[in-house]
N, C-alpha and C positions, 0 to 999 in steps of 0.2 A: 757792227752791232755788238754792244757790250754784253757781258754775262747777265747783268741785271735786266737788260732789254730783252734778252732771249728768253728769260724764264718768267717774266711778268708782263702783262699787257692790260691797259685800261679798256674796260668794256663800256662804251658810252651808253648803250641802252639801259644799263642798270646803275651806272655811275660808280662803279667799283673797279679796283684793280685785281685781276685774277692771276694766280699761278697758272702757267700755260699748259700744264698737264692736269686735266680735269678727271676726277676719279669716279668711276662707276663701281658700285658695290655688288654687282650681280655675278661676279666671277669667283667668289669664295673668300675674299679678304675677311679676316676675323677682327674682332674688336681691338685687339692689341695692334694689329697691322694698320687699321684705319686710324687709330690714335696716333701712331707713329707718322702716318702721312700728314695729318693735321699739324703735328709738331714740326715737320720739315717744311711747312709752308703751303701745302696743298689746301686750297680753299674753294675750288670749283667742284661742286658735288652734284652729280647727275643721279637722281633718285627715281626708282620705280618700286612697285611693291614686289617685284619678282626676285626671290632669293635674297632678300635684304633684312629679314626679320632678326637675324643674330646681331646685326650692327645698329639696329634702330635706336637702342638706348644710348649707344656711343654718339650717334649723330645728335640726338635730342640734348644730351649733356653739353656737347660742343656749342650748339646753337644757343642754349640757355646762357652759357658763359659769355659768349661774344657773337651775337647774331650778325652784327654789321660787318664782321670780318669775312663772312662766307657768301659765296654766290650759290644759291640753292636753286637747282633746276629740277622740276618734277614733271613727269609725263604720265597721263592716264593710259590705260591699256588701249582704249579706243576713244576717238573724239569725232564721231560722225555728226552729232547733233549738239545743240546747246546744252541739253541735259547731261550728256556725257562729260562735257567740258566742266560744268559746274560740279558735278559729283567727283570727278577726278581731282579737281583743285581742292575741294573741301576735305576729301579723304587724305590727301597729302599733307595739308595743313595740320590736320588732327594727328596723323601718324608722327610727324616731325615735331609737334609741339611748338609751332611758330605761327605768327599771325600774318605772315606774307611770304610769297615765293618771289624770288628775283626773276625767274623765267618760268612761265607755264608753257610746256613743250607739247605741241600736237605731233604725235608720232607718225612716221612713214606716210606722209601726205599722199592721198589718193588710194591708199591700201588700208590704213588703219585710222585715218582721220580725213576730214574734208574741210576745204577752204570755202565756206558758204556764209551767207548772211547770218544764219543761226549760230554757227560756231564763233564767228568774228564778233557778233553782238554780245555773246556771253563773255568772251574775253574782255571786251570793252567794259562790261558791267563789273567784272572782277577787278579790273584796274581802277575803276572809279570808286570802288569800295576799299581800295588800298590793300587788297589781298594778292595782287599780282603787279609786278612792275613792268614786265615786258613779255611779249609773245615770241615763242620760237617754234620752228618746225624742223623735222627731218624729212628728207626727200631724196629719191634716187633718180628721178626724172630731171636730168640736167637742164634741158631747154626750159622746162617749166620753172625750175629753181632760179634760173637767170631772170625770168620774167617776174616772179614773186619777190625777188630781191629788191626790186624797184618800188615795191609797195611800202609806204611809210608805216603801215601797221605791223610790219614784220621787224622784230628787233634782232633775233638770233636765227641764223641759218645753219643747220647741221647737215653736212653732206659727206658722202663717201669720198675719201681722197687718200691715196697711198701710192707707193712706187709701182704697183701693178695696175692701178686705176687712176692715172693722173688726168683724166679727161676734163676735170673741172677747170684746168688751166686753159683749155680751149673753149669750153662751153659756158662757163659760169663767171670766172674771174674777170674777163674783159668787160662784163656788164657793170662792174663796180666803178667804172669811170663816171657813171651817172649817180649811183647811190650805192653805198656799201653797208650792209648790216654787219653785226658781229658774226664771225664765222667760226664754227666748231667742226673739226674733222673727226670722223669716226671710222671704224674698221681699218685702223692704221696698219695692222699686221695682215690685212686681208683674211681675217678669221684664221690667223696663224699660218696661212699658206706661205707667206714671205719668210717664215722662220725655217722652212724646209727646202734645201737646195733642189732645184729641178734636175731631172735626169740629164746627165752630160755636163752639168755646170762644174767648172774646174776651180773657180775662185772662191772667196769667202761667202758665207751666207749672211744675210742680214740678221741682226739681233732685234729684239723688241725695242731696245733703246735706239737703234739705227732707224727703225720705222717711225718712231716719234720725232726724232730729229729731222727726218725727211719732211714730215708734215709741217713742223714748226719753223723750218727754214724758209717756207713760203711767206712772203710779206702779206699774203691774203688770208692767212689762217691765224686766228687769235688764240684758240685753245684746241688741244687734241685730247680726246678721251683715252684713258687707259684703264685697264681692268686687272690689276695684279691679283693673283690668287693667294698670295702669301707674303710674308714680310721680306723674304729673300728677293722675290721678284720686284717688290716695291723698291728696295734699296738699289737693285740693279738698274731699274728704269730711271730713278732719280739721279744716279751717278752718271748715266749717259748724257744727261742734259748739261753736265759740267763741261762737256766737250764743245758746247756752243753750236752755232750754225754749221752746216755742211761746208766742207771745202769744195772747190770745183771738181776735184778728182773724186771725192766721195759721192757727189751728186751724179757724176757720170756713171760710176759703176753701179750705184743703186738703181738708176733708171734702166741700165742694161740688164741688171739682175731682175728687176720688176717685169721687164718685157719677156724674159725667159720664163719666169713663173707664170705669167699670164698665158704664154704659149701662142 
């Protein structure tokens, strides 16, 4: 795999090529840092209304300048009913100053959103109106995720996947032999647990960049979300990608380290 292939991937559900580190703005990145991310090629943007007010104008300006460059993914807080879906989509469109979302994301399926006739019909209406290009979900229930991955209505599947929680390799990825949606990994650092060596560990600890490389080295993962809190973290994470996919030795020790962290 070349460096270009490692850092960029065509997302068929939206018809665009994405930088494989997708940025979430909820962890403190400021307008200058976000602008730097865009300048470095980051174009997959995961947007919620949570703690994103200070960068909203930066996002709006970038989208106004070149909307087609970006893959914009927006998630309502809840999506149990069609009305939630509609209001969440319309609010995101208004907040970002755009006339369409590449992906409307139904969050934490089964806990904060529902896969029902009501929600699916509303997504279909939004798509017919040109306001949404694809539907995505996040889900922790791996057996259900494998089942929903086979539904043609699902364009983007966002799942927990990291060195401490690689269960998708067993429970989800094999189902892609029949149909494969675009896949986004999140919790790459296992909520920073992977950045702290467990008691008794004698070797090196994983860095955030290691965590992202672990996810992106899987052929089944298209994008991994990252949430830099500042410009320094952003640069460190982007620099890590220049190392390319994991070597066999790196993969071995990261998996061993992940098991130790998991306990």
